[in-house]
N, C-alpha and C positions, 0 to 999 in steps of 0.2 A: 744501819738498820732503823735507828730511832728517827733519823731524818726522813726515811721512806715512810714510816708510819705517820709522822706529822704531816707530810705532804698528802697522804691518803686521807687523813682526818680533815684537812682543809678542803680537799675535793669533795668529801662526803658532806661536809657542812655547807659548801657552796651548792651542791646538788639539792640539798634539803631546802635551802633558801630559795633557789630557783623554782622548784616545784611548788613551794608554798605561794610565792608571789604569782606564779603563772595560774595556779588554781583560783586564787582570790580575784585576779583580774578577769579571768574567764567567767567567774560567777557574777562579778559586778557588771560586766558587759552584757550578760545574758546570752552570749553566743552558744555556750555549751550548757544549756539549761536542764538537760536530762540528768537524772540521778545517777545513772551508771557511769557517766563520764566524771562526775564529781567524786564518786567512790574510787574511781581509778586514780585520780589525782591524790586523794587521801591515802590510798594504799602505797603509792610511790613515796609520799612524804614519810610515812611511818617506816617504810623499808630503809630509806636513806638515814633516817634518825637512828634506827636500830644498828645500822652499819657504823655510824659515827660513835655510838655508845660502846660498841664492841671494840672499836679501835682505841678509844680512850681507856677501856679496861686493860687492853694489852699493853698500852704505853705505861699505865700505872703499875702493872705487874713487872715490867722490865725495869722501871725506875726503882721499884722496891728492892730489887736485887735478891729476892728470895729470903728476906728477913722474916723471922718468926714473930 
């Protein structure tokens, strides 16, 4: 179970990095210059970051073993 969560965390972090780099490159090239597309990239980045944080929280809860 923990291995599966770690793999999901790596995937979420990779997706976050990909969307971040893709958005920065698109902004630098000026291809997608409209604000709506930039907002879409930012929303995707925030979504993937939120997923990664949630997975980290679950991993920490499991690692804690229910200690008080």
